[in-house]
C-alpha positions as CSV (number, residue, x, y, z in Angstrom):
1,K,0.8,-79.8,14.9
2,D,4.1,-81.7,15.0
3,E,4.9,-83.5,18.3
4,V,8.5,-82.2,18.4
5,E,9.6,-78.8,17.1
6,L,13.0,-77.2,17.1
7,Y,13.5,-73.5,16.8
8,Y,17.1,-73.1,15.7
9,N,19.6,-71.2,13.6
10,T,22.0,-72.9,11.2
11,M,25.0,-71.0,12.7
12,S,24.0,-71.4,16.3
13,S,26.5,-73.6,18.0
14,A,24.0,-74.7,20.6
15,S,21.4,-75.5,17.9
16,Q,23.9,-77.7,16.1
17,K,24.5,-80.0,19.0
18,V,20.8,-80.4,19.6
19,R,20.2,-81.3,16.0
20,V,23.0,-83.9,16.3
21,A,21.3,-85.4,19.3
22,L,18.0,-85.5,17.6
23,G,19.6,-87.2,14.5
24,E,21.4,-89.8,16.7
25,A,18.1,-90.6,18.4
26,G,16.2,-90.8,15.2
27,V,13.6,-88.2,16.4
28,K,11.4,-86.7,13.7
29,F,10.9,-83.0,14.3
30,R,9.7,-79.9,12.6
31,P,12.7,-77.5,12.1
32,I,11.8,-73.8,12.4
33,H,14.8,-71.6,11.4
34,K,15.2,-68.2,13.0
35,V,17.6,-65.5,11.9
36,L,19.7,-64.1,14.8
37,P,20.8,-60.6,15.8
38,T,24.4,-61.8,14.9
39,S,23.2,-61.8,11.3
40,G,21.5,-58.4,11.7
41,A,17.9,-59.7,12.1
42,W,15.6,-59.7,15.1
43,E,13.3,-62.6,14.5
44,T,14.1,-64.0,18.0
45,K,13.0,-60.7,19.6
46,S,9.6,-60.5,17.9
47,P,6.5,-60.6,20.2
48,E,5.5,-63.9,18.6
49,Y,8.8,-65.6,19.3
50,L,9.1,-64.1,22.8
51,R,5.8,-65.9,23.7
52,I,7.7,-69.1,22.9
53,N,10.9,-68.2,24.6
54,P,10.9,-65.0,26.8
55,A,14.7,-64.9,26.6
56,G,14.6,-64.6,22.9
57,T,17.3,-67.2,22.2
58,V,17.7,-70.4,20.2
59,P,17.5,-73.3,20.3
60,V,14.2,-74.0,21.8
61,L,13.0,-77.6,21.8
62,V,9.2,-78.0,22.1
63,H,7.7,-81.4,22.8
64,K,3.9,-81.6,22.9
65,G,3.7,-77.9,23.6
66,H,6.3,-78.1,26.4
67,P,9.3,-75.9,25.8
68,V,12.9,-76.7,26.9
69,Y,15.1,-73.6,26.7
70,E,18.7,-74.4,27.5
71,S,20.6,-76.6,25.0
72,H,22.4,-78.7,27.6
73,E,19.0,-79.4,29.2
74,Q,17.6,-80.2,25.7
75,L,20.3,-82.9,25.2
76,L,19.4,-84.6,28.4
77,Y,15.7,-84.3,27.6
78,I,16.1,-85.9,24.2
79,A,17.9,-88.9,25.8
80,E,15.4,-89.2,28.6
81,H,12.1,-88.5,26.9
82,L,12.4,-88.7,23.1
83,A,15.1,-91.3,22.2
84,G,13.1,-94.4,23.2
85,E,15.0,-97.5,22.3
86,E,17.7,-95.3,20.7
87,R,18.6,-94.0,24.1
88,K,21.5,-96.4,24.0
89,L,23.0,-94.2,21.2
90,L,23.2,-91.2,23.5
91,V,23.9,-92.5,27.0
92,P,26.6,-95.0,28.2
93,T,25.4,-98.5,28.7
94,D,27.5,-98.5,31.9
95,T,25.2,-96.6,34.3
96,N,28.3,-95.8,36.4
97,L,29.4,-93.5,33.6
98,I,26.2,-91.4,33.4
99,K,27.2,-88.9,36.0
100,D,30.5,-88.4,34.1
101,M,28.5,-87.8,30.9
102,D,26.3,-85.3,32.7
103,R,29.4,-83.4,33.9
104,M,30.7,-83.3,30.4
105,V,27.4,-82.0,29.0
106,D,27.6,-79.2,31.6
107,K,31.3,-78.6,30.8
108,T,30.6,-78.0,27.1
109,A,27.6,-75.8,27.7
110,M,27.8,-72.0,27.4
111,V,26.5,-70.3,30.5
112,I,26.9,-66.5,30.3
113,T,27.4,-64.6,33.5
114,S,28.9,-61.3,34.5
115,E,32.1,-63.1,35.3
116,M,32.8,-63.0,31.5
117,F,34.0,-59.4,32.0
118,S,34.8,-59.2,35.7
119,D,37.0,-62.3,35.7
120,P,37.3,-63.5,32.1
121,R,40.1,-66.1,32.8
122,S,38.0,-67.9,35.4
123,F,34.9,-67.6,33.2
124,L,36.6,-69.2,30.2
125,R,38.1,-72.0,32.3
126,R,34.9,-72.8,34.2
127,R,33.3,-74.4,31.1
128,A,34.8,-75.2,27.7
129,G,31.5,-74.0,26.2
130,N,32.1,-70.5,27.7
131,M,34.8,-70.1,25.0
132,L,32.3,-70.0,22.2
133,G,31.4,-66.3,22.5
134,P,35.0,-64.8,22.7
135,M,36.4,-67.3,20.1
136,S,33.7,-66.1,17.7
137,V,34.5,-62.4,17.9
138,P,36.9,-62.4,14.9
139,L,34.3,-64.2,12.9
140,F,31.6,-61.7,13.9
141,C,33.9,-58.8,13.0
142,A,34.7,-60.2,9.6
143,N,31.0,-60.8,9.0
144,V,30.1,-57.2,9.8
145,K,32.8,-56.0,7.4
146,Q,31.6,-58.1,4.5
147,N,27.8,-58.3,5.0
148,F,26.5,-55.4,7.2
149,D,25.5,-52.2,5.4
150,W,24.6,-49.0,7.3
151,M,20.9,-49.6,6.8
152,L,21.2,-52.9,8.7
153,I,23.2,-51.2,11.4
154,F,20.5,-48.5,11.6
155,N,17.8,-51.1,11.9
156,S,19.7,-52.7,14.8
157,L,20.1,-49.3,16.5
158,C,16.3,-48.9,16.3
159,M,16.0,-52.0,18.5
160,L,18.0,-50.4,21.4
161,P,14.9,-49.2,23.4
162,F,13.4,-52.7,23.3
163,L,16.5,-54.6,24.5
164,S,17.9,-55.2,28.0
165,D,21.1,-56.6,26.6
166,R,22.6,-54.2,24.1
167,K,26.1,-55.7,23.9
168,F,25.7,-57.1,20.4
169,I,24.5,-53.8,18.9
170,I,27.4,-51.9,20.5
171,M,29.9,-54.5,19.3
172,F,28.6,-54.5,15.7
173,L,28.5,-50.6,15.7
174,S,32.1,-50.6,16.8
175,F,33.1,-53.1,14.1
176,K,31.3,-51.1,11.4
177,I,32.9,-47.8,12.4
178,F,36.4,-49.0,13.2
179,D,36.7,-52.2,11.2
180,V,38.8,-54.8,12.9
181,E,40.2,-52.1,15.2
182,G,36.8,-52.2,16.8
183,I,37.8,-55.3,18.7
184,R,40.5,-53.3,20.5
185,K,38.2,-50.4,21.1
186,L,36.0,-52.5,23.3
187,A,38.5,-53.2,26.1
188,P,36.6,-55.8,28.2
189,L,35.8,-57.8,25.0
190,Y,39.4,-57.6,23.8
191,K,40.6,-58.8,27.1
192,A,38.4,-61.9,26.9
193,V,39.4,-62.6,23.3
194,M,43.1,-62.4,24.2
195,L,42.5,-65.2,26.7
196,V,40.9,-67.6,24.2
197,R,44.1,-69.3,23.0
198,E,45.3,-70.2,26.6
199,S,41.7,-71.3,27.5
200,I,41.6,-73.7,24.5
201,E,44.9,-75.1,25.7
202,F,43.6,-75.4,29.3
203,H,40.6,-77.5,28.2
204,F,42.4,-79.4,25.5
205,D,45.1,-80.6,27.9
206,T,42.4,-82.3,29.9
207,L,40.5,-83.6,26.9
208,E,43.7,-85.0,25.3
209,E,44.4,-86.9,28.6
210,D,40.8,-88.1,28.9
211,L,40.9,-89.5,25.4
212,G,44.2,-91.3,26.2
213,N,42.5,-93.1,29.1
214,V,40.0,-95.0,26.9
215,P,40.4,-97.2,23.9
216,G,38.4,-94.7,21.9
217,P,37.4,-93.4,19.5
218,F,35.0,-91.6,21.8
219,L,35.1,-90.4,25.4
220,F,33.5,-93.6,26.6
221,G,35.2,-95.9,24.2
222,E,33.1,-97.3,21.3
223,E,29.9,-95.5,22.5
224,F,29.1,-92.1,21.0
225,T,27.2,-90.3,23.8
226,L,26.0,-86.8,24.8
227,A,29.5,-86.3,26.2
228,D,30.8,-86.3,22.6
229,V,27.9,-84.3,21.2
230,G,28.8,-81.4,23.5
231,W,32.2,-80.9,22.0
232,I,30.8,-80.6,18.4
233,S,29.8,-77.0,18.8
234,I,33.2,-76.0,20.1
235,F,35.1,-77.9,17.4
236,Q,32.9,-76.5,14.7
237,R,33.2,-72.9,15.8
238,M,37.0,-73.4,16.0
239,E,36.9,-74.4,12.3
240,F,34.8,-71.4,11.2
241,A,36.7,-68.9,13.2
242,R,40.1,-70.3,12.0
243,W,41.4,-71.6,15.4
244,W,42.3,-75.1,14.3
245,P,45.5,-74.1,12.3
246,E,47.0,-72.8,15.5
247,F,47.1,-76.3,17.0
248,S,48.4,-78.2,14.0
249,G,50.8,-80.9,15.2
250,R,49.4,-80.7,18.7
251,Y,46.7,-82.8,20.5
252,P,46.8,-85.8,18.1
253,R,44.1,-87.6,20.0
254,I,41.7,-84.6,19.7
255,H,42.4,-84.2,16.0
256,A,41.6,-87.9,15.5
257,Y,38.5,-87.6,17.7
258,W,37.2,-84.7,15.7
259,T,37.9,-86.4,12.4
260,T,35.9,-89.5,13.6
261,I,33.0,-87.3,14.8
262,Q,32.8,-85.6,11.4
263,E,32.1,-89.0,9.7
264,R,28.8,-89.5,11.6
265,K,25.7,-88.8,9.6
266,S,24.1,-86.8,12.4
267,Y,27.0,-84.4,12.3
268,V,27.0,-84.1,8.4
269,D,23.2,-83.4,8.6
270,S,23.8,-80.7,11.2
271,R,26.3,-78.6,9.2
272,P,25.2,-75.4,7.5
273,D,24.0,-75.6,3.9
274,E,26.2,-75.0,0.9
275,V,25.4,-71.3,0.6
276,M,26.3,-70.7,4.2
277,V,29.5,-72.7,4.0
278,H,30.7,-70.6,1.0
279,K,29.8,-67.4,3.0
280,L,31.7,-68.7,6.0
281,A,34.7,-69.5,3.7
282,R,34.8,-65.9,2.5
283,I,34.6,-64.6,6.1
284,G,37.3,-67.0,7.1
285,K,39.6,-65.7,4.4
286,Q,39.1,-62.2,5.9
287,V,40.2,-63.6,9.3
288,D,43.2,-65.2,7.7
289,E,44.1,-61.9,6.0
290,W,44.0,-60.1,9.3
291,K,46.2,-62.7,10.8
292,T,48.9,-62.2,8.2
293,T,48.8,-58.4,8.0
294,L,48.1,-57.3,11.6
295,E,50.5,-58.2,14.3
296,W,48.2,-57.4,17.2
297,F,45.4,-59.5,15.6
298,N,47.7,-62.5,15.0
299,Q,48.7,-62.3,18.7
300,I,45.1,-63.2,19.5
301,Y,45.6,-66.5,17.9
302,A,49.2,-66.9,18.9
303,G,48.3,-66.3,22.5
304,K,50.7,-63.5,23.1
305,K,50.1,-60.2,24.8
306,S,49.6,-57.3,22.4
307,K,52.0,-54.3,22.8
């Protein structure tokens, strides 16, 4: 049995940053890919997988049989227990900066709470990582339109009695019945999605300033650390869900920062394979089409209130 195993999904934002951290640390691991409910499969809800992670989520990092469930905790675990001499590639050499790094790891984590619907603005501003779900909704909707047939929806509905959290199934059913209008049919979800643009600006204003306070190219100067790894999942999802064009000409330091990160081998190795990249390109074109043909949809990205 391999000493280190990672249960992951190629499209999981949290999985990607853990894979980057493992790559930076030079850790050999056994990758175990799981298809998620967002793709219409339920591998993470099988009895076998629930014995590994009762929450039925990815990623799960397993070291000598010991599971670590939350991705931000996995990043810290990799640096502390797996990186060995390569720890210097993930943690600032200046120990006074470690607490700052830990805060950034937390800031870029996604921690779902009921606040997402009761007070979505506060939820999205509390952590940059909390934007991942709402900013992905257009991507999920386009994926349902292009890749979900009614048999897949039916199979998902059959899972309802076995799930405590049914939001994904309800969301996908709405998208299948109403097409892109399904976003507006789910009022609490639509409200959160309409706040994504201003939330990106809220977090990017701070990040742009932080990057201006160091010589760069990373958050702690020349050292690429877990603080930088945390932003990868957000930047990558912005690319797939077509958010980056909305910020063309703004935040020059962040654009340069993202360009530099994409040159790292650990990032290149963490990207989806060629087949998935082509699939995402087709889905992205659907999102672009909605932007140009539907005023209310374009307002999601423009950050304006819909009439």
